[in-house]
C-alpha positions in Angstrom: 50.3 -15.5 3.9 48.8 -18.9 3.2 45.6 -19.6 5.1 45.8 -23.3 6.1 42.2 -23.7 7.3 39.3 -21.4 6.8 36.2 -20.8 8.8 32.8 -21.1 7.1 32.5 -17.4 6.9 35.9 -17.1 5.3 35.0 -19.8 2.8 31.9 -17.8 1.9 33.7 -14.5 1.5 36.4 -16.1 -0.6 33.8 -17.7 -2.7 32.6 -14.3 -3.7 36.1 -13.1 -4.3 37.1 -15.9 -6.5 33.9 -16.0 -8.6 34.7 -12.4 -9.4 38.3 -13.0 -10.1 37.6 -16.0 -12.3 34.8 -14.3 -14.2 36.9 -11.2 -14.9 39.9 -13.4 -15.9 37.8 -15.5 -18.3 36.3 -12.4 -19.9 39.7 -10.6 -19.8 37.5 -7.6 -18.9 36.0 -6.1 -15.8 36.7 -4.8 -12.3 37.9 -7.4 -9.8 39.2 -5.1 -7.1 35.9 -3.9 -5.6 34.4 -7.4 -5.2 37.6 -8.6 -3.6 37.6 -5.8 -1.1 33.9 -5.4 -0.5 33.1 -9.1 -0.2 33.2 -9.1 3.7 30.6 -6.3 4.0 28.5 -7.7 1.3 28.5 -11.1 2.8 27.5 -9.8 6.3 24.7 -7.7 4.7 23.2 -10.5 2.6 23.7 -13.3 5.1 22.6 -11.6 8.3 20.4 -8.7 7.5 18.7 -8.6 4.1 15.2 -10.0 3.6 14.7 -11.3 0.1 13.4 -14.3 -1.7 15.7 -15.5 -4.5 12.9 -17.6 -6.0 10.6 -14.5 -6.2 12.8 -11.4 -6.8 9.7 -9.3 -7.2 8.2 -9.9 -3.7 6.9 -6.5 -2.7 8.3 -6.3 0.8 11.8 -7.4 0.0 14.7 -5.3 1.1 16.3 -3.6 -1.9 20.0 -3.8 -2.7 21.6 -1.2 -5.0 25.2 -1.5 -6.1 25.9 2.1 -6.9 29.5 1.2 -7.7 28.2 -0.7 -10.7 31.5 -1.4 -12.2 32.0 -4.0 -9.4 28.9 -5.9 -10.6 30.6 -9.3 -10.2 30.1 -8.7 -6.5 26.3 -8.7 -7.0 26.3 -11.5 -9.6 28.3 -13.7 -7.3 25.9 -13.1 -4.4 22.9 -13.7 -6.7 24.3 -17.0 -7.9 25.4 -18.1 -4.5 22.0 -17.3 -2.8 20.1 -19.1 -5.5 18.7 -16.6 -8.0 17.5 -18.5 -11.1 18.5 -15.6 -13.3 22.2 -16.0 -12.5 23.2 -19.7 -12.7 26.9 -20.6 -12.8 26.9 -20.6 -16.6 26.0 -16.9 -16.6 28.9 -16.2 -14.2 31.1 -17.9 -16.8 29.6 -15.7 -19.5 30.3 -12.5 -17.7 30.4 -9.5 -20.1 29.7 -11.8 -23.1 27.1 -11.2 -25.8 23.6 -12.2 -24.7 24.6 -13.0 -21.1 22.5 -12.0 -18.0 25.8 -10.8 -16.5 26.6 -7.6 -18.4 29.4 -5.2 -17.6 27.2 -3.1 -15.3 23.9 -4.2 -13.5 20.8 -3.9 -15.7 17.4 -4.3 -14.1 15.6 -5.0 -17.4 18.0 -7.8 -18.3 18.7 -9.6 -15.0 15.8 -10.4 -12.7 16.7 -9.5 -9.2 18.7 -6.4 -10.1 16.7 -3.5 -8.9 18.0 -0.6 -10.9 20.5 0.0 -13.7 23.8 1.4 -12.4 27.1 2.2 -13.9 27.4 6.0 -14.2 28.7 6.7 -10.8 26.4 8.3 -8.2 23.2 7.2 -9.9 22.8 4.2 -7.7 23.0 6.1 -4.4 20.5 8.6 -5.8 18.4 5.7 -6.8 18.6 4.4 -3.2 17.2 7.7 -2.0 14.3 7.3 -4.5 13.6 3.7 -3.4 13.6 4.8 0.2 11.2 7.6 -0.6 8.9 5.2 -2.3 8.9 2.9 0.7 8.2 5.7 3.1 5.3 7.0 0.9 3.7 3.6 0.5 4.1 2.8 4.2 2.3 6.1 5.0 -0.4 5.3 2.4 -1.1 1.7 3.4 0.2 0.7 6.9 -2.2 0.4 9.8 -1.2 0.2 13.5 -1.9 -3.5 13.5 -0.7 -4.3 9.9 2.7 -3.0 8.8 2.6 -4.4 5.3 5.2 -2.0 3.9 8.3 -2.4 5.9 11.6 -2.9 4.0 15.1 -1.4 3.9 17.1 0.0 1.1 20.8 -1.0 1.2 23.4 0.7 -1.0 27.1 -0.1 -1.6 28.8 3.0 -3.0 32.4 3.9 -3.6 34.7 6.9 -3.8 33.7 7.7 -7.3 30.0 7.9 -6.3 30.9 10.3 -3.6 32.9 12.5 -6.0 30.0 12.8 -8.4 27.7 15.8 -7.8 24.5 13.8 -8.1 25.2 11.9 -4.9 25.4 15.2 -3.1 22.1 16.4 -4.5 20.2 13.2 -3.7 21.8 12.6 -0.3 21.2 16.1 0.8 17.5 15.6 0.1 17.5 12.1 1.7 18.9 13.7 4.9 16.3 16.4 4.9 13.6 13.9 4.5 14.9 11.7 7.4 14.7 8.4 5.4 15.5 6.1 8.3 15.3 2.9 6.2 18.1 3.9 3.9 21.5 2.4 4.8 24.5 3.1 2.6 27.8 1.2 3.0 30.7 3.3 1.7 33.5 1.1 0.3 36.3 3.4 1.4 39.2 1.9 -0.5 41.0 5.1 -1.6 41.5 4.0 -5.2 40.0 5.2 -8.5 41.1 4.7 -12.1 43.7 7.5 -11.9 45.3 6.1 -8.8 45.1 6.9 -5.1 42.2 9.2 -4.4 44.4 11.6 -2.4 45.4 13.2 -5.8 41.9 14.7 -6.1 39.6 13.7 -3.2 40.6 14.5 0.4 37.4 15.8 2.0 36.0 14.2 5.1 33.0 12.3 3.6 31.7 11.5 7.1 31.5 15.1 8.1 29.8 15.9 4.8 27.1 13.3 5.4 26.7 14.5 9.0 26.0 17.9 7.6 23.4 16.4 5.3 21.6 15.0 8.4 22.8 11.4 8.1 23.7 9.1 10.9 27.4 8.2 10.3 29.7 5.4 11.5 33.1 4.1 10.5 34.3 0.5 10.4 38.0 0.9 10.3 38.8 -2.7 9.3 36.4 -3.8 6.6 38.7 -6.6 5.5 38.1 -8.9 8.5 36.0 -7.2 11.2 32.8 -8.9 10.4 31.3 -8.2 13.8 32.1 -4.6 13.5 30.3 -4.4 10.2 27.3 -6.3 11.7 27.2 -4.0 14.7 27.3 -0.9 12.5 24.3 -2.2 10.4 22.4 -3.0 13.6 23.1 0.5 14.9 22.0 2.0 11.6 18.7 0.1 11.7 18.1 1.4 15.2 18.2 5.0 14.0 14.8 5.5 12.5 14.7 9.2 11.8 17.9 9.6 9.7 19.4 7.7 6.8 22.7 6.0 7.7 26.2 6.0 6.1 28.6 3.4 7.2 32.1 4.1 6.0 33.9 0.7 5.7 37.6 1.0 5.0 38.7 -1.8 2.8 41.7 -2.9 0.7 40.8 -2.9 -3.0 41.9 -6.2 -4.5 42.3 -7.8 -1.1 44.5 -10.9 -1.3 46.4 -10.0 -4.4 50.0 -9.9 -3.3 51.2 -7.5 -6.0 48.1 -5.5 -7.0 46.1 -5.0 -3.9 45.7 -1.3 -2.9 46.7 -0.2 -6.4 44.7 1.2 -9.4 46.0 -1.8 -11.3 43.3 -4.0 -9.7 40.5 -1.5 -10.2 39.5 -2.1 -13.8 41.5 -5.0 -15.3 41.9 -8.7 -14.9 44.6 -9.8 -12.5 46.4 -11.9 -15.1 47.1 -15.6 -14.8 50.2 -15.4 -12.6 48.6 -13.0 -10.2 45.5 -15.1 -10.0 47.6 -18.1 -8.9 49.5 -15.9 -6.4 46.2 -14.7 -5.0 44.9 -18.3 -4.6 48.0 -19.1 -2.7 47.8 -16.0 -0.6 44.2 -16.7 0.5 44.7 -20.5 0.7 42.2 -21.1 -2.1 42.7 -24.6 -3.3 39.7 -24.8 -5.6 39.8 -24.6 -9.4 38.2 -21.7 -11.3 34.5 -21.3 -10.8 34.3 -24.0 -8.1 32.6 -23.1 -4.8 33.1 -25.3 -1.8 30.0 -27.2 -1.0 29.9 -26.0 2.6 29.9 -22.4 1.5 27.3 -23.0 -1.2 25.1 -24.9 1.3 25.3 -22.0 3.7 24.5 -19.4 1.0 21.5 -21.4 -0.3 19.8 -21.2 3.1 18.7 -17.8 1.7 16.1 -19.7 -0.4 14.4 -21.2 2.6 14.7 -18.0 4.6 13.3 -16.0 1.8 10.4 -18.3 1.3 9.6 -18.2 5.0 9.8 -14.4 5.0 7.5 -14.1 2.1 5.0 -16.6 3.6 4.9 -14.6 6.8 4.3 -11.4 4.8 1.6 -13.1 2.7 -0.2 -14.2 5.9 0.0 -10.7 7.2 -1.3 -9.3 3.9 -4.2 -11.8 4.0 -5.2 -10.4 7.4 -4.8 -6.9 5.9 -7.1 -7.8 3.1 -9.8 -9.0 5.4 -9.6 -5.9 7.7 -8.9 -3.2 5.0 -10.3 -4.6 1.7 -10.4 -1.2 -0.1 -6.8 -0.4 0.7 -5.7 -3.9 -0.2 -7.5 -3.7 -3.5 -5.8 -0.4 -4.3 -2.3 -1.8 -3.5 -2.9 -5.0 -5.5 -4.1 -2.9 -8.5 -1.0 -0.7 -8.3 1.3 -3.7 -8.0 -0.3 -5.3 -11.1 0.4 -2.2 -13.1 -3.3 -1.9 -14.1 -4.9 1.5 -14.3 -8.4 2.2 -12.8 -11.2 1.6 -15.3 -12.2 4.8 -17.0 -9.3 6.9 -15.6 -8.8 8.6 -19.0 -12.2 10.3 -18.6 -10.5 12.7 -16.2 -8.3 14.1 -19.0 -9.5 17.6 -19.9 -11.0 18.2 -23.3 -10.9 21.5 -25.1 -12.6 23.1 -28.1 -11.6 26.1 -30.3 -13.8 28.2 -28.1 -11.8 27.3 -25.0 -9.6 30.1 -23.7 -6.2 30.6 -25.1 -3.6 29.2 -22.7 -0.1 28.1 -22.2 0.4 24.3 -22.5 2.2 24.4 -19.1 -1.0 25.6 -17.6 -3.0 23.0 -19.4 -0.4 20.4 -18.1 -1.0 21.6 -14.6 -4.8 21.2 -15.0 -4.2 17.7 -16.4 -1.9 16.6 -13.5 -4.4 17.8 -11.0 -7.3 16.1 -12.7 -5.3 12.8 -12.9 -4.4 13.1 -9.2 -8.1 12.7 -8.4 -8.2 9.3 -10.1 -4.6 8.0 -9.9 -3.5 7.9 -6.2 -0.3 6.4 -7.5 0.8 9.7 -9.1 3.7 11.1 -7.1 6.2 13.7 -8.0 7.3 17.3 -8.1 9.6 20.0 -9.4 13.2 21.0 -9.0 12.3 24.3 -7.2 10.0 25.5 -10.1 6.6 24.3 -9.1 4.9 27.7 -9.6 6.5 27.9 -13.1 6.1 24.3 -14.1 2.5 24.2 -12.8 3.1 20.7 -11.2 1.8 21.2 -7.7 -1.1 18.9 -6.8 -3.7 21.0 -5.1 -5.4 18.0 -3.4 -2.2 17.1 -1.5 0.4 18.8 0.7 4.2 18.4 0.7 6.0 15.1 1.0 8.1 15.9 4.1 9.6 14.1 7.1 6.6 13.1 9.2 4.1 13.5 6.4 5.2 10.8 3.9 1.6 10.2 2.8 1.6 13.5 0.8 2.3 13.5 -2.9 4.1 16.8 -3.7 7.9 16.2 -3.7 10.0 19.3 -3.1 13.2 18.3 -4.9 14.9 21.7 -4.5 17.4 22.9 -7.1 18.6 19.4 -7.8 17.7 18.4 -11.3 20.1 15.5 -11.7 19.2 14.0 -8.3 15.5 14.4 -9.1 16.0 12.4 -12.3 17.6 9.4 -10.6 15.1 9.6 -7.7 12.2 9.5 -10.1 13.7 6.5 -12.0 13.9 4.6 -8.7 10.4 5.4 -7.7 9.2 4.0 -11.1 11.3 0.9 -10.6 10.3 0.3 -7.0 7.8 -2.3 -8.2 4.8 -0.9 -6.4 3.1 0.8 -9.3 3.8 4.4 -8.3 3.8 6.8 -11.3 6.5 9.5 -10.7 6.9 12.8 -12.5 9.7 15.3 -12.3 9.7 18.8 -13.7 12.0 21.7 -14.5 12.7 24.1 -17.4 13.5 22.3 -20.7 16.9 23.9 -20.9 17.9 22.2 -17.7 17.5 18.8 -19.1 21.2 19.3 -19.7 21.8 19.0 -16.0 19.9 15.7 -15.8 20.4 14.1 -19.2 22.1 11.0 -17.9 19.2 10.3 -15.6 16.7 10.8 -18.5 18.8 8.5 -20.6 18.8 5.9 -17.9 15.0 6.1 -17.5 14.8 5.1 -21.2 17.4 2.4 -20.8 15.9 1.1 -17.6 12.4 0.9 -18.9 11.2 3.3 -16.2 7.8 4.9 -16.8 8.7 8.3 -15.6 6.8 11.4 -16.8 9.2 14.3 -17.4 7.4 17.6 -17.4 9.6 20.3 -19.1 8.3 23.8 -19.5 9.5 27.1 -21.1 10.3 25.1 -24.2 11.6 27.8 -26.7 13.0 31.3 -27.2 9.4 32.4 -26.4 10.2 32.2 -22.7 11.7 35.6 -23.4 13.7 38.0 -21.3 15.9 35.4 -19.4 17.7 35.1 -22.7 20.0 32.5 -24.3 21.1 30.8 -21.0 17.5 29.8 -20.4 16.2 29.4 -23.9 16.4 25.8 -25.3 17.4 25.5 -28.9 19.0 22.1 -29.4 17.4 20.3 -26.6 14.4 18.8 -28.3 16.6 17.3 -31.0 19.0 15.9 -28.5 16.2 14.4 -26.4 14.6 12.9 -29.6 18.0 11.2 -30.1 17.7 9.1 -26.9 16.4 5.7 -27.8 13.0 4.7 -26.3 12.3 8.2 -24.9 8.9 9.5 -26.1 9.1 13.2 -26.6 5.9 15.3 -26.9 5.7 19.0 -27.9 1.9 19.5 -27.7 0.3 22.4 -29.7 -2.8 22.9 -27.4 -4.8 21.5 -24.6 -6.1 18.4 -26.3 -2.6 17.4 -27.4 -1.4 18.0 -23.8 -4.1 15.7 -22.5 -3.2 13.2 -25.3 0.5 13.3 -24.3 -0.4 12.5 -20.7 -2.6 9.7 -21.8 0.4 8.1 -23.6 2.7 8.9 -20.6 0.4 7.3 -18.0 -0.2 4.2 -20.1 3.5 3.7 -20.9 4.6 2.1 -17.6 7.8 0.7 -19.0 8.9 3.7 -21.1 9.4 7.3 -20.1 7.7 10.3 -21.7 8.9 13.9 -21.8 6.5 16.8 -22.4 8.0 20.1 -23.7 5.5 22.8 -22.8 5.0 26.4 -23.7 5.1 29.5 -21.4 3.1 31.6 -23.8 -0.6 31.2 -24.5 -1.8 29.2 -27.5 -5.1 28.8 -29.2 -7.0 25.5 -29.0 -7.0 24.1 -32.5 -9.9 22.9 -34.7 -9.3 19.1 -35.3 -6.9 18.5 -32.4 -7.9 15.7 -30.0 -6.6 13.3 -27.4 -6.9 10.4 -29.8 -5.1 12.2 -32.6 -2.3 13.4 -30.3 -1.7 9.8 -29.3 -0.8 8.9 -32.9 2.2 11.3 -32.8 1.2 13.1 -36.0 -2.1 13.7 -37.8 -3.7 15.8 -40.5 -4.9 18.9 -38.7 -6.2 20.7 -41.8 -6.3 19.0 -45.2 -6.0 20.2 -48.7 -8.5 19.6 -51.5 -7.1 16.6 -53.3 -3.4 15.7 -53.3 -1.5 18.4 -51.4 1.1 20.4 -53.2 2.7 21.4 -49.9 2.7 20.0 -46.4 3.3 22.3 -43.5 4.4 20.3 -40.4 4.2 22.1 -37.1 5.0 21.1 -33.5 4.0 22.7 -30.2 3.6 26.5 -30.2 4.4 26.9 -33.9 1.5 24.6 -35.1 -1.1 27.4 -35.0 1.3 29.5 -37.3 1.0 26.8 -39.9 -2.8 26.8 -39.6 -3.0 30.6 -40.1 -0.5 30.4 -43.0 -2.5 27.7 -44.7 -5.5 30.0 -44.8 -3.5 32.4 -47.0 -1.9 29.8 -49.1 -5.1 28.2 -50.6 -6.6 24.8 -50.7 -3.5 22.8 -52.0 -1.8 22.9 -48.6 -2.1 20.3 -45.9 -1.3 21.1 -42.2 0.1 18.3 -40.1 0.5 18.6 -36.4 3.4 16.4 -35.2 3.7 16.5 -31.4 5.7 13.3 -31.2 8.1 11.8 -33.7 8.3 8.6 -31.6 4.6 7.9 -31.4 4.3 8.6 -35.1 6.9 6.0 -35.8 4.9 3.5 -33.8 2.0 3.8 -36.2 1.8 1.4 -39.1 3.2 2.2 -42.5 -0.2 2.8 -44.1 -1.1 5.4 -41.5 2.2 7.2 -41.8 1.8 7.2 -45.6 -1.7 8.7 -45.3 -0.3 11.6 -43.2 3.0 12.2 -45.0 2.7 10.7 -48.6 6.1 9.9 -50.0 5.0 11.5 -53.3 4.6 14.9 -51.7 8.2 16.0 -51.2 7.3 19.7 -50.9 7.3 19.9 -47.1 8.1 22.7 -44.6 8.6 22.0 -40.9 8.1 24.8 -38.5 9.6 24.4 -35.0 11.3 26.9 -32.7 14.4 24.8 -32.2 17.3 23.5 -34.2 16.8 22.1 -37.7 18.8 19.1 -36.7 16.9 15.9 -37.4 14.1 17.4 -39.4 15.6 16.0 -42.7 13.8 12.7 -42.0 10.4 14.4 -42.5 11.0 17.6 -44.4 13.7 19.0 -46.7 13.0 22.5 -45.5 12.4 24.1 -42.2 11.9 27.3 -40.3 14.1 26.7 -37.3 16.8 28.2 -35.0 20.4 27.1 -35.4 21.9 29.7 -33.2 21.5 30.6 -29.5 18.5 32.7 -28.6 18.3 36.3 -27.5 17.2 38.3 -24.4 13.9 40.0 -25.4 10.2 39.7 -24.7 9.0 36.4 -25.9 7.0 37.7 -28.8 9.9 39.8 -30.2 12.3 36.8 -29.8 9.9 34.7 -31.9 9.6 37.4 -34.5 13.4 37.9 -34.7 13.8 34.2 -35.6 11.1 34.2 -38.2 8.2 32.5 -36.3 5.5 34.6 -37.7 2.6 33.8 -40.1 4.0 36.1 -42.7 7.3 34.3 -42.7 5.7 30.9 -42.9 3.6 32.1 -45.9 6.7 33.6 -47.6 8.8 30.4 -47.2 5.8 28.3 -48.4 5.3 30.4 -51.5 9.0 30.2 -52.3 8.7 26.4 -52.2 5.5 26.4 -54.3 7.4 28.5 -56.9 
């Protein structure tokens, strides 16, 4: 069907479609189907409802948009270009998926200004949406006054069938419903197609009923291809429901307008092909050459610039009133937004001496979190149903719940993966909140993708992982991490800490709090450990340091991490004065030090080295040719006996060292 004349709205919607079609065609790579089908709902949302300023993408009170179905990113790039974002000019649209472009194959917040979060792995985005809405609710409760509602923005998400199939969406959306996040509105692109074909081959559940069971307000727009008023009314109705998040199921045709590929998986993840592009132009009456947008449509879209500037001006005027009436609150919010930490905050970090009581680093972590909570009101987080074991509960606060969003203890429930994506979003909200999420180290397997994305996204999350070795004991191999530290160290830009005592735990938190664009993971012990002579917050921040030195050039270097470091100290006492003990809580921070410092700690000339860590030997070859490690699964036994079984005793360290010394 050839469309002879098009209304302004049709011109705008088709502008989105053909920018996506042309960009994917030029790249010969991408996903044109979703932008073609979801263009009407996206246009209505961006044109009629969203508050944002294209010329200041970081304006605090902007509405947030998350494209959870990140493979359809040309939908977002087209909207950003059309509405006037400087980060996505037309040249970047033409460079879609090319080396060095600002329009990569999935949205990346650290690369393209105006993209809120990095999506791509399906389900992460909707879980991010829950986290952003939680951040908004928390900040509103912290700062809003009856006469000054300075935090008042919505989180809008477009998700697809794949997002709803992924388990993480269920975890996060269940929590979002429990919390009653009324400013979270998700538009579900119900197009019935995934890579394998029609979703009926694997996915036949009633998604609306599922979300109703989660406690969401649910609607269905049956004709998402052309019922713009129906879409608008549904969004209006969703905004009117203030005590529940909303899901709007919008039934669309994937690849709408393509005569031969619409409603097939052939349009999901591949370019249409030259002939089909021309056929689609004819079908939709699009007479413009590739990458050309009708001036009337562009003029209409660009009104977003003026609208956005006016919205921000009105907010700035309100915030100036707020500053005059509530100067202390305003100063706190401005400090948080700037990313600056309060002067002298680090003085709150607990300091230990060898005379301090022997304790588990998970307990010392809990003491540190509670001390930091007194000086860092931006600290906000919780545990995946393990707060008593993780020691992450902030005693100065109550639970973050529906109706008490000002509180700081998040009860994530047994939802590790959802917790991970939520924490990432809180960190990326742009308000300066410092999120932390906690579980047992072994369960990082359940949330690895979210941890990886925190590193990729430059999200300064603090990951608090306890029960870090076979020493957790009787729960046995299913709960005893062995390979986990090595695999986490393999994630680029993730700082991993395995502190040996209280000072190193405080030092790890110092690094974690200061790294606002890089995540830090702490692996903490269940069993009590001595506080070591020579440990300090400053030394721990270097990643590795000489804990006990030899007389003259060492003949052997013992390298310990975490709960095994004290074994190296005790062994050195029996081995004589030619042995150096190095504590190495963080490989990553050690690698950040200059070469001279690294050489001073681990001289290249001293090749006789023995690493001692209750985990796999994998990776230790970069620092030591020999190790006492565990390359099998653990065992069910009391923690001390488990350690003994795998050779983590002073006597075994001494024996291995003597063998190396010959």
